[in-house]
TORPA-935896 format. One record per residue (C-alpha): residue in one letter; z, y, x. Coordinates in pm, whole numbers, plus 50000, padded with zeros to 5 digits. Layout:
N
AZYX...
This chain:
723
M465241179649512I467401186349206T466741212948945S467481219748582R464651222648332R465671258448259N465621267948629F462351249148667L460771269748391K462171302048533T460671293548871A457351285748708A457361317548500F458291342048775G456521325349064S452801319449105A450811307148807S451421271048711L450171246648453I453031227448294I452551198148059G455701186747884F456471155447689D459581142247520G458991105547593L456981099847275R454441127447236L452861156547418L454441190147350K451941216247239G451571249847403A453051239047734N452391272147905A454731284948176K454431321048060T454901317947686N456791285847604L460491278747612F460411242447495E462941218947651P461281185747728S463071158547917N460151152648154W457081172448257I454391177148512R453441208748689V450341218848878D450861248449112A448361273549240D448311255949577G447181223749406A450531206349446V451551183949155S455251181549073L456541152648867T459931158148713I461311123848639G464171113048419K464801079948594C467271074848873E466211061449211K468671035049326G466511015749567Q464031000849322G461171023949425V460551034949067R459701070549160T456651058849351S455341039049055L455941067748813A454101091249046M451211066449068I450861065548688L450741103348674A448361107148967E445991081148819E445371098948490L445521133548643E443071123448916A445471140549152D445391140849529W448121115449612T449091134849925K450061164849710I452501147749474R456051161649477L459081146849304V461741166149115Q464831150048961A465511159348599K468971167948468P470531160648130S470241185947851P470441185047469G468381156047338S467551141447678D467801104447762L467761100148137G469611067248158T468251041348399G468801004848315G467390975248130S464340973548359D462730999048130S461821028348353I458131020648397A457581005048055S459081034847872S457281060448091W453851043648093K452351059747783P453891094747798L453121099048168R449531088148115Q449161111847820A450631140748014G448391134348314A445301130248096A446081162347905A446341182448226R443111166848355E441201175348037M442501211148035L441461215948396I437991202248320T437661226048023A438781255548236A436261247348510A433391242848265A434171276448106R434241293848444W430911278448544K429501283248193V428221247448188D428391218147950R431861202947971A430391167847971S428731175148306C432121179448475S434611153548596A437881151948788A438481134749121R441171137849392G442541171149281E439201187549212I436831193748921V433251185249011H430091197748840L427881167648894P424391183748864S425141211349119N427931193849313R430061225349277R433781219549314L436981237549219E440401226949334Y443061222849066G445141251049207S442391276549147L442211266848779V445841266348669G445811302248540D442861295248310A444021260548213A447511272648119K445991294347845L444451264347670Q445861243847387V447281210447498P445061182547357E447001160947115N445311127847199P443601131347538P441321102447635L442961077847871K441131060748155N439931025148122A441821000648337S438570991848514D438441027948642F441931027948795K441931038849158I445671041649226I447351018948974G447370983349105Q446910993549468R449420985249740T451231018049796A454041027050034R457061044149885I456491081149840D460071088549949G460221061450216P459961084150523D462821106350402I465041075850343V464231059850678C464761091250884G467971101150704K466591131950534A467231117750187R470561127650036Y472741103549841G475861111749643I478051104549942D476111130950143V476811160049905K478591189650062I479321222549887P481241253350011G485011250449986M484911213449903L488001192249960Y488201154249974A490191130149763S491271093849774L492921079349465E495611052549461R495181033649134P497561009548958P496660973649056F496930962348694A497140979048354G500570994248295A501780991348655K504561015848753V505411030349094K508541015249250R508551036849563M506271056449795Q506501076650117E505471110649979D506951131950259K505241111150528A501911113850348R502201151850320A502881153250694V499511137450779H497301163150949G494701175850704V496481165150384R496651194750144S498431180649842I499411150049643I498551150549273K500001126049024L497641118748738P497681093648451R494971073648632G496671072848972I497931093149267A495361115249440I495571125849804I493711158849859A492691166550216D490361186150442N488251155650520T487711119950412W489631104950702A492721125850632A492591116450262I492361079350342K495081081250609G497331100850376R496881074750105T497681046750349T500761065250471L501881070850113A502441033050104V502771030549728E504680999949608W504010989749250D506260969549023D505660932748964P503160922148702P504410906848377K504440869148346D501540869948101A499330891848325F495700881548335D494920851048546S491370838348594D492420801648615A494010803948272H490950822448147W488710793748258K490680770348035R490290793447736L486550796347798E486060758947830A487940752147509A485950779047328S482620764847448H483250734147229E483820755046916T481090761246658G480920798446729F478390822646584I475030805146544T472350825846716R469400802546658E468980771146453E465800751146409K466000718846217A463930689146327P460780685846113P460450656145875G459520624246053T461430632446374A463150601546510E466920600146501V469110607046802T470310574646959K471570588047291T473190621047391I473940636347731E476130666947776A477420689948046T479590720748086Y478590748748326Q480880776048458Y479760810348573P482340831448763F483370867848782Y481330889149020A481620924449153H478600947249199A479470956349560P476750982549623V476490995349979E477301030849866T480721029349702M481501050249393N481701087249468C481381120449293V481701157449366A483211177249081D483791214749059V485801225448753R485991262848701G487351276148375N485411261148087R482591248248306C482151218348534T479441210348785I478961174148890W476991158349174A476921120749127P474871089449192T474781078748828Q472621056548609A473981072748292P473941110848326E474271118147953R477221094647920L478791110548226Q478241145148082K479781135247749E482851118147897V483611146148144A483271171547862K485641150747649L488201149647930L488071187147987G487861196747621I484591215747661G481081212147523P478661188247696T476291217047775N479091231947985V478931201748215D476071205148464V475121170848604N473131168248926I471771133048981T471561122449343L469881092749506I471881061049452G472781036049723G472671006349488G473451005549118F473100970648967G474610983348642R477860995248802R476831031448774L476251028248402G480011032848401V481201068548462D484881063048546Y484541076448900A483061109248775V485781113648513E488361108048788A486701134049011A486661159748731D490321153448656I491251157649023S489151189249059R490821204648755A494251197348900A493271208749252K491641240449116G488591236549336P485611214649422V486541179449530Q484641149149650L486221116649537L485231086849750W486181051349657S487041027549938R485400993449957A488580977649821D488641002949536D485060993749455M485790956449455K489040957549260H488680986349014G485090985448898H483850966848594F482910930748661Q480340905248556A482410884948310A482970847948358S481450824648097V481340787648017H478340769647867Y478400736747682L475020719547655S473880686847503A470530669747454G469710641347218F467110614047276D465480590147032A465170552547079R462060557347296G463930581247525M462120612247397P464220644247383V464550655047020S467500679547014W468970707647223K472310725047190H473660753747398T476950771447319K478020800847534A481650812147552G481820847247693S483240881947642F481970914047487H481730943647727N484770965847704I483710996447905S482261010747583P483571007947226L481950981947001D480530988846656P482270965746405K479250967346174E477000952246440M479330922946489R478100907846163D474470907646278T472870876446431A470630897846655W473740914346796Y475160880846907Q471780871547050D472010902247270W475170887647426S473440854747506W470100862147670G468680830347818C470630809347569Y469150816247224D465640822247363V465200787747516P461400784547550Y461140746647550N459720725847267F462600705647124P462260695046758A465830706246687I467490735946858Q470930751046805T472420779147012A475700796946955Y478030823147099V481840821647102P483630854147198V486750851847414D488980882147472L489010895247829P491410923647923V489930932848263K487110958048267H483710941648245G480240954348172P476600954448285W475770935748607R472230930348728S470440910848449V473630913448241F473940882248021A470880862848137P472020849248478S474820827448343S472810813948049V469690806848254F471790790248525A473200766148268R469940760948080E467680755048379C470140731948553F470630711648237I466870708948184D466840691448522E469520667848394V467380660348089A464390654148317Q466500630448526A467520611448213R463800607548141A463080597748504A460620626648500D459550651548765P461480683548679L458530707048720E456070685548527F458770679548265R459040716948208L455290719848168E455380691247918L458090708947717L456030740847712K453220724647518G452770729747146A452470764647001D451420789147271V453420818047127I456770812046962K459410833346797A462830826846950G465270847246749S464340883646802T462200875447108T458580864247127V457840839847409D454320833447535R454420798247674R450990802647831R452360829048065L455370807448149R453140777548218R450960798448448V453840809348672L455120773448686E451680760448775T451390787249042V454620777849220R453680741149187D450400747049366K451570772949621S454610752349724A452560720149743W455150705049510D453230672649470H452210669149834R454740685550066P457220659150194V460920667250196S462850656250506E466390643450530N469190667250423R466680689050246G465840693449880R463480712449655G464330727349316V462540746249040A463520770048762C461770795348539N462470821448275A460800844448025Y462800876748042F462800891647691G459380876147650R458020903147881T458340893248248Y457750856648339I459050842348666A459210808048829Y460690797149162V460450767049386V463310767449636E463780745949945V467290741750086M468830724950387I472370710550396D473990709550741D476580684750866D479410707150743N477920708250391N476800744350421V473750752250210R470950772750356V468010784750149E465010780650379R462020788650162V461360804549823V457980803449656A457890827649364A455370835449092V455670865248861D453720878248562C455080912848478G452070924748282R450130954248420V451090958648785I451500994748894N452380988749260P452220953349404V454490964049689G457170974149441V456870941149255E457240921449577Q460240941949687Q461990936849355M461340899349372E462730897749725S465730918349620G466440895449325I466180864749546I468730878449796W470990888549506G470740852949372I471540837549709S474690858949719S475870847649376A474880811149432L476430806249776K478770834849860G481590853749689E483300854249350I486120874949204T489370858449101F492410873948932R496130868348977G498850889548821G496260910648641A494580921848964A491400912249147Q492230893149464Q489150901949668G488690935749833T486150934650118F482920917850220A485120893850418D486560877850105F483710886749867A480780876550084V477180886350023A473950873950179R473230888950520M470000892150715H470440857950871D470670842650521T467210855050429P464720826850368A460970827150403V459780842850078E456330840549922V455660861849617H452570854449412I451670879649144V449930861148864G447070879048695S448120888648344D446270896248024A449210917647911P447960953847895L451350970147951P453670970448254F457040953448212G460330955548399M461070941448744G464630952148823E466490924948632P463980896648568P463920882048925V467650873748916P468270847448642P466040818348758I466800819349130V470360805249113P469450774248907A466480767949137I468930767549431A471370745149244N468580721049148A467430719849510V470980711449620F470980682249375A467660670249515A469180670849865T472580655949783G472450638649446M475350660749334R475080682949028I476240718949066R477940730248747R480140757948884L479390786849117P479470796649393I478470764649576R481120757149838P480970731250120E483940713349964H481910708249646L479500686349843K482010663050005G481040626849959R477370635449919A474770609249992A473410610150346
């Protein structure tokens, strides 16, 4: 269900009595009464006269199950009847911030949702006590009712909303103790699962509005490409094609249905001119990255060895390469736009509704409030839908077509014209003293700043800003006496931006694989070596991040024990690897991976034992699903496709040449949630991804004796392996 806040308030005011509690993400909003208040919060809760509880959420659902967890937080404090929770999707408005990314949905909603639920609960208790004329302390809330304990009288929430709505919203309502939680922490099926499974749920691609036409857009294969020739008359003759519109961003085929639009575009047979000789080429880019990785760069962390540390007498080094990747969500980019005069209505699966609203308004030369953005369910985001290019295209086409249009990207469009995970190269070295003890660590990352959004030149002089481009590099958690990390920027003309876990996967891949190389140089067990390096101060400051080594040790110890690391024998052609990571110092994850190498050098991941400490767990089912999702994502990037560029254009365009993990690639997965003393919930969307690839690569080394320093792992990389 999609509604605007204004329409929501109108419905509440003119329908049956309702109790609405609003909050702006930081504090409760006073006087949240449906009849008398016109505040504009970005999120709110509503209790109707029938006892139903509506949660209007400002986070997008793209498969992560976040709406269930948010509803659980609300229902817990409100003491609501879980069967009566309804979900309503918020829409952007002045001052709102509905963006979904950074694994922050639950963490940022935890406190305000609890406060809103507690406020409503306390107001309902006060209303019931007043009606019964009893001491308020003798009343309590449970499962959508207020109970008077001495007399066992009960009133359902719905019967109290009229009285409760007249009360002042408490500024600091008491929150429940964690020991009293009944919903939070319980295994809970997705609240919207049945609708998704039976096909009732509506994604962006499912949107239909009266009079809507369909568009397919032929885009230049590289920046500056010009049309040499095309078969315009033949394309217009295709049954169902209405028009052909030439725009600065490409050539749009407008038709009565999707098939006609796609067929018309194919028949148009656009031929583009040849790329210039200096057009972007990924092979040449690799050389630039590798050279840059040996430069000094911008120092992001430097810790000098304390006095008395032995001198370095031996050094080992390695260079790791991380490729370009596409997002490749199942639901390709799509958007319905309806431009009429100085207004535009959008229906889009977007992670960044305010950005979309702003950019569409800029294109059309109208105010952002004149762009109405309806957020649909999203069939996979992974950071791709933080970009809004597809919505801007749809608005441009609708304006030209003078009517509502659905723009649907093809799979090839999605592969070739999205923004990519940028390639990077990592140079690492470790120094040992005369006794073979590791005493120094160096990690230099050569990568590229995102170019889908403008950069702030002022920030580029700030160390913390460069740290943000090298997650997993500067925040190395291990106890080396001397540590130096650095970042070297390398220009990249192709569009690149957020990709699941953003900068961490490449850095953690390099770091965790090289830690295994250091362990090998010490003739040490790689898991026990990590535990040894996590001794010393329990809590450390790594640049702008605080790392709790105790939590990291616990997840490592858990996968050691659950995988029987010390006792489970490994048979021929099989290997076992380990990796771990502290994601922003919040979510701690470790993996033990078992792989099998067949006679043709194909790698199969057979078993993954995972341990996670994500702080307060809202829904264990959601945590497990996110871990499983991150593992499959990692298998795809470790063993399957990459994006390469020739002549300024991406070469891959389908799942045939950019492969992803399929059902038959799924290993046996064990997820162990480690009890945490962290009182707050932390993110789970991005953290599972970074450590899984190095765990696979380390397992391949254990099976073959061959180090993996470039992804994805191909059979040809393992030729000549030991039997």
